[in-house]
SESEDREN-153624 format. One record per residue (C-alpha): residue number from 1; z, x negated, y. Coordinates in steps of 0.1 Angstrom, whole numbers, plus 2048, in hexadecimal, padded with zeros to 3 digits. Example, Ala and Ser with C-alpha at 12.3 -4.5 7.8 and 13.67 -1.06 7.14 Angstrom:
<recs>
  num    w    u    v
    1  84E  785  7D3
    2  847  777  7F5
</recs>
This chain:
<recs>
  num    w    u    v
    1  806  74E  77D
    2  7EC  73B  769
    3  803  735  74E
    4  810  75A  74D
    5  7FF  76E  730
    6  81E  786  729
    7  814  7A8  734
    8  826  7B8  752
    9  83D  7D5  74D
   10  82B  7EF  762
   11  840  80E  76C
   12  845  820  78B
   13  853  844  78C
   14  861  845  7AF
   15  85B  83B  7D3
   16  881  82E  7D5
   17  88C  820  7B6
   18  895  7FC  7B7
   19  876  7E9  7BC
   20  871  7CC  7A1
   21  84D  7C2  7A3
   22  830  7C7  7BC
   23  80F  7B9  7C5
   24  809  7AB  7E7
   25  7EE  796  7F8
   26  7FA  77E  815
   27  7E3  77E  834
   28  7C6  767  82C
   29  7AE  755  843
   30  795  771  844
   31  7AE  787  857
   32  7AC  76B  872
   33  786  770  876
   34  784  794  87C
   35  770  796  89D
   36  774  7B1  8B5
   37  752  7BE  8B2
   38  758  7C5  88B
   39  77E  7CE  88D
   40  778  7F4  88A
   41  75E  7EE  86F
   42  777  7DB  85B
   43  792  7F5  861
   44  7A7  7E3  87B
   45  7AF  7F0  89F
   46  7B3  7CB  8AC
   47  7AF  7A7  8A5
   48  7D0  794  899
   49  7DD  771  89E
   50  7DE  764  879
   51  7F8  749  87D
   52  811  761  88F
   53  809  77C  873
   54  812  763  859
   55  82F  74D  867
   56  83F  765  87C
   57  83B  785  866
   58  82E  787  846
   59  840  769  83A
   60  861  77A  841
   61  854  798  82C
   62  850  781  80E
   63  873  76F  813
   64  883  791  813
   65  86F  79D  7F3
   66  878  77D  7E2
   67  89F  784  7EA
   68  89E  7A5  7DC
   69  886  7A0  7BD
   70  885  77C  7B5
   71  8A3  76B  7C5
   72  8A1  74C  7AE
   73  882  740  7C0
   74  890  741  7E1
   75  8B7  742  7E1
   76  8C3  723  7ED
   77  8A2  716  7F9
   78  89D  728  81C
   79  8A4  70A  830
   80  88D  6F4  81A
   81  870  711  81D
   82  875  717  843
   83  875  6EF  846
   84  84E  6F1  838
   85  843  704  855
   86  824  6EB  85A
   87  814  6F4  839
   88  825  713  82F
   89  81E  709  80B
   90  838  71F  7FA
   91  823  73E  808
   92  800  731  801
   93  7F1  740  7DF
   94  7DB  721  7D9
   95  7F4  705  7E0
   96  807  6F4  7C4
   97  829  6FB  7D5
   98  821  723  7D7
   99  83F  738  7CA
  100  82C  748  7AF
  101  845  762  7A9
  102  83F  77A  78E
  103  850  797  7A2
  104  83E  790  7C2
  105  81B  78D  7B7
  106  800  780  7CC
  107  7DF  78F  7C2
  108  7CC  771  7CB
  109  7DB  75E  7AF
  110  7D5  77A  798
  111  7AF  778  7A3
  112  7AF  752  79E
  113  7BC  757  77C
  114  7A2  76E  76E
  115  787  758  780
  116  790  73B  766
  117  77D  750  74D
  118  755  745  753
  119  74A  767  747
  120  75F  77A  75F
  121  756  761  77A
  122  732  766  775
  123  733  78E  774
  124  74A  791  794
  125  735  778  7A5
  126  717  78E  79D
  127  728  7AE  7A9
  128  736  7A0  7C8
  129  714  790  7D0
  130  703  7B1  7C9
  131  717  7C5  7E2
  132  719  7AA  7FD
  133  6F2  7A5  7FA
  134  6F4  780  7F2
  135  6D9  769  7E5
  136  6D6  75E  7C1
  137  6DB  73A  7C9
  138  6FD  743  7DD
  139  708  758  7BD
  140  6FE  738  7A5
  141  715  723  7BF
  142  732  73C  7BD
  143  731  73A  796
  144  735  715  797
  145  751  715  7B1
  146  776  70E  7A7
  147  788  72E  79E
  148  7A3  729  7B8
  149  78A  722  7D2
  150  774  742  7C9
  151  790  759  7C9
  152  794  74E  7EE
  153  76F  753  7F6
  154  76E  776  7E5
  155  78D  77F  7FD
  156  787  76C  81C
  157  761  76C  81B
  158  760  748  826
  159  752  727  814
  160  769  709  81B
  161  77F  720  831
  162  766  71D  84C
  163  742  727  845
  164  742  74E  841
  165  728  75D  827
  166  733  782  827
  167  74E  796  837
  168  775  790  833
  169  788  7AC  821
  170  7A6  7AB  838
  171  7B3  7CD  82C
  172  7BC  7BD  80C
  173  7E1  7B6  81B
  174  7E4  7DB  817
  175  7E9  7D7  7F0
  176  7F3  7FD  7EC
  177  7D2  80B  7F3
  178  7BF  7F9  7D5
  179  7D5  80C  7BE
  180  7F5  81E  7B6
  181  80C  81C  798
  182  813  83F  78A
  183  82D  83B  76C
  184  81C  821  754
  185  7F9  829  763
  186  7E5  817  77E
  187  7CE  831  792
  188  7B4  819  7A6
  189  7A5  825  7C6
  190  783  830  7D2
  191  782  824  7F5
  192  775  838  812
  193  769  81A  825
  194  74D  802  81D
  195  764  7E6  82A
  196  77C  7EB  80C
  197  761  7EA  7F1
  198  765  7C7  7E7
  199  789  7C6  7E4
  200  788  7E3  7CE
  201  771  7D2  7B8
  202  786  7B1  7B7
  203  7A6  7C6  7AE
  204  792  7DC  793
  205  789  7B9  781
  206  7AF  7AD  784
  207  7BE  7CD  776
  208  7A5  7CE  757
  209  7A2  7A9  751
  210  7C3  797  75A
  211  7DA  793  73B
  212  7FB  79E  74D
  213  7EB  7C1  74E
  214  7DC  7BE  729
  215  7F7  7D8  71D
  216  7ED  7F0  733
  217  7C3  7F1  733
  218  7C4  816  724
  219  7DA  81F  741
  220  7C5  813  75D
  221  7B5  833  76C
  222  793  831  77F
  223  788  853  792
  224  765  85B  78A
  225  74C  86D  7A1
  226  743  890  795
  227  727  891  77C
  228  705  88C  78C
  229  714  888  7AE
  230  6F4  874  7B8
  231  6DD  893  7B4
  232  6F1  8A9  7CB
  233  6EA  8AE  7F1
  234  700  89F  80C
  235  70B  87B  810
  236  727  884  82B
  237  747  874  827
  238  758  896  821
  239  744  89A  802
  240  74B  87B  7F3
  241  765  871  7D9
  242  77E  85C  7E9
  243  7A2  853  7E4
  244  7B9  835  7EF
  245  7DB  82D  7E3
  246  7EC  833  805
  247  7E5  858  7FF
  248  7F7  858  7DD
  249  81C  858  7D8
  250  831  857  7B8
  251  84F  86D  7C1
  252  85D  874  79E
  253  855  86E  77A
  254  840  88F  776
  255  836  893  79E
  256  81B  882  7B0
  257  80F  888  7D6
  258  7EB  885  7DF
  259  7DF  885  805
  260  7C0  895  811
  261  7B9  87E  82D
  262  7A0  868  843
  263  79E  850  822
  264  7A4  86B  806
  265  78D  889  801
  266  794  8A8  7F1
  267  779  89F  7D6
  268  78D  880  7CE
  269  7AF  893  7CC
  270  79D  8AA  7B6
  271  791  890  79E
  272  7B4  87D  79F
  273  7C7  89F  795
  274  7AE  8A2  776
  275  7B4  87F  76D
  276  7D9  880  76E
  277  7DD  8A0  75B
  278  7C1  898  740
  279  7D5  877  739
  280  7F6  885  739
  281  805  86F  754
  282  814  88A  76A
  283  81B  8B0  768
  284  81A  8B6  78C
  285  804  8AD  7A9
  286  808  8B8  7CD
  287  7EC  8B4  7E6
  288  7F6  8B0  80A
  289  7DA  8B4  824
  290  7E0  8A1  844
  291  7C6  8A0  861
  292  7A7  88C  85C
  293  7AF  876  878
  294  7B2  84E  87C
  295  7D2  854  88B
  296  7E1  85E  869
  297  7CB  84E  84E
  298  7DF  852  831
  299  7FD  868  828
  300  815  849  826
  301  80F  844  84B
  302  81D  867  855
  303  83B  867  83A
  304  84D  851  821
  305  86F  856  80D
  306  890  844  818
  307  8A7  851  7FE
  308  8A4  86F  7E7
  309  8B2  885  800
  310  8A2  875  81E
  311  87E  86F  82B
  312  86E  863  849
  313  854  87A  858
  314  83C  87C  877
  315  847  89E  88B
  316  827  8A9  895
  317  81A  8AF  86E
  318  83C  8C3  868
  319  849  8E3  86F
  320  863  8D5  889
  321  849  8CC  8A1
  322  858  8C5  8C3
  323  852  8DF  8DF
  324  842  8C3  8F4
  325  829  8B6  8D7
  326  808  8AB  8E6
  327  7F2  8B5  8C8
  328  802  8D3  8B2
  329  7EF  8D3  890
  330  7E4  8F2  880
  331  7DD  8EC  85C
  332  7D2  90D  855
  333  7B3  910  86A
  334  796  8F9  862
  335  777  8F6  87C
  336  766  911  86C
  337  788  927  86E
  338  788  929  84A
  339  7AC  92C  83D
  340  7B7  911  828
  341  7DA  907  81B
  342  7EB  8EA  826
  343  7FF  8E1  807
  344  7F5  8E8  7E3
  345  809  8E1  7C4
  346  7F6  8DF  7A0
  347  80B  8E0  781
  348  7FA  8D6  761
  349  7F1  8F6  74A
  350  7F3  90D  76A
  351  7D4  91A  77B
  352  7E3  925  79D
  353  7F5  90D  7B2
  354  814  912  7C6
  355  813  90C  7EC
  356  82E  8FE  804
  357  830  909  82B
  358  83A  8E8  837
  359  83C  8C0  831
  360  860  8C7  830
  361  862  8E0  818
  362  84F  8CC  800
  363  864  8AF  806
  364  883  8C2  802
  365  876  8D0  7E0
  366  870  8AE  7D3
  367  891  8A2  7DF
  368  8A5  8BE  7D0
  369  891  8CB  7B0
  370  880  8A9  7A4
  371  89A  891  7B0
  372  8B9  8A5  7AC
  373  8C8  89D  7CF
  374  8EA  8AC  7D1
  375  8EA  8A8  7F8
  376  8D5  8BB  810
  377  8B0  8AC  817
  378  8B1  898  838
  379  891  88F  84E
  380  890  874  865
  381  875  878  87D
  382  85D  85D  88E
  383  869  855  8B1
  384  888  86B  8AB
  385  870  887  8AE
  386  869  882  8D1
  387  846  881  8E1
  388  837  86B  8EB
  389  84C  851  8D7
  390  844  864  8B4
  391  81F  860  8B8
  392  821  83D  8C5
  393  83A  831  8AB
  394  825  843  88F
  395  808  82D  898
  396  81C  80E  894
  397  828  81B  872
  398  84A  829  879
  399  845  83E  85A
  400  836  826  844
  401  854  819  834
  402  858  805  814
  403  878  80C  7FF
  404  886  7EE  7EC
  405  89F  802  7E0
  406  8AD  825  7E6
  407  8BA  825  809
  408  8AF  802  813
  409  88B  802  822
  410  875  7EB  839
  411  867  7F4  85A
  412  85A  7E6  87A
  413  873  7DA  895
  414  85F  7E9  8AF
  415  862  80F  8A9
  416  882  811  8BE
  417  886  837  8C0
  418  884  839  899
  419  89D  81E  897
  420  8B5  832  8AD
  421  8AC  84F  890
  422  8B8  837  875
  423  8D7  831  887
  424  8DD  856  88F
  425  8DB  85B  86B
  426  8F6  842  860
  427  8E1  826  858
  428  8E6  802  85F
  429  8C7  7EC  870
  430  8C4  7C7  86D
  431  8A8  7AD  877
  432  898  79E  858
  433  8A2  77C  867
  434  8C7  784  868
  435  8C8  794  846
  436  8B5  775  836
  437  8D2  75E  845
  438  8EC  775  838
  439  8DC  776  814
  440  8D8  74F  814
  441  8FB  74C  81F
  442  90B  763  808
  443  917  77A  824
  444  900  796  815
  445  8F8  7A0  7F0
  446  8D5  7B4  7EA
  447  8EA  7C7  7CE
  448  903  7D7  7E9
  449  8EC  7DB  808
  450  8E8  801  80D
  451  8DD  81A  826
  452  8C8  7FF  83B
  453  8AA  7FB  84E
  454  89C  7D8  84F
  455  88B  7D1  86D
  456  86C  7BC  86A
  457  857  7A9  885
  458  839  7BC  88D
  459  826  7B1  8AB
  460  807  7A6  896
  461  80B  7B9  875
  462  80E  7DA  88A
  463  7EB  7D3  897
  464  7E0  7D4  873
  465  7E8  7FA  871
  466  7FC  7F8  853
  467  821  7F6  84A
  468  833  7E7  82C
  469  82C  806  817
  470  807  7FC  81C
  471  80F  7D7  816
  472  81D  7DC  7F4
  473  810  7EA  7D1
  474  830  7EF  7BB
  475  828  7E9  796
  476  84E  7ED  789
  477  86B  801  79A
  478  88A  80C  788
  479  88F  82F  780
  480  8A7  844  796
  481  8C6  848  788
</recs>
């Protein structure tokens, strides 16, 4: 990547157009240093086994992305790559044999690139040390560190991969949350939790300073806090301006969804709407309020798109709640009994928003009117809509799916009832290992694969509470035909 100075083409106008480029971050050593006493502070529900999450799970994600996005890097080399299990050099961002794909783009390498500039290195070292409370001497030591090594330190929190000088940022594997591509713009996040402050800072420097984004510097949007917010009373989380990428979906060229959730506040959504309208990025923004619960976190944990006329959805937030649902949710009544609206759609130039009675009604409107679907809209429910499987499988990201192209999505292999729902809706299911072998042997073709759920191993990754939608930041997709 260091030799790459040509600007990337940045453009995402849909959730399901053929994926061409995305930003990812492979699990780093910091992920293996999360301790039980700090796991929840660092937004993890459990500690994970690093070697398993790498070799047995995430590496398959990279291989699959390569076959679809950058086949010349991997086609014919699968056996050779797998034979290097001892060192995993193909998958290590700082290794000379790293794949260095310009389609499956590792953010650690982008960070290493900008740190080659001594001026940026000094500024970023000072900024990181300020938020982490480091000594001045340590700051100077970082400035004099090799850029590749410094990038690893900033991400893992460790000197020489052993001595920890500040906390890791294990959530960086969820690159979706650091920003979202909206047409030819990139909207940066404002994290709700302190644990994500450093990754936000690092990615801000990458987007504004890396030459591959040079043509889009004016298109990178940052959400401001309200004027003189520091003079206003109240420091509670509900009154902060926060927004994370998992709560933003680019569903059509003119339409963005923004969730109000545990991580994105109404203030953050409001500022994002103003920013998007003022910069003529889209003409329509729909705000979807979901319960402020850790169970749900972001809107992409409760619904994602599969095809232009098909969505994966958690039934307990829908109008079709099963009769035996354990916790029916009333979006219309807050704790103070003040009536609010569940879904509000704002159109640029109009002062009065319109409302939708349910998630299904909104998604059907997107499919039919925004995307011009000629078929009835279908909803595929987590756990096949049956309690307790719906709640159990939503927790392990049954609704958090990544579309590589329309109708071809990645999901976890552990969500058995949801897999049954896919099969009942005419989808093929295939384990990623089998698909990789078929692609390598010429028994499958990425251009002809359709209506397929690719089953990804999930014993450790699912503990991190994020699916493949979370673990991807698309920066280029084909427009839907």
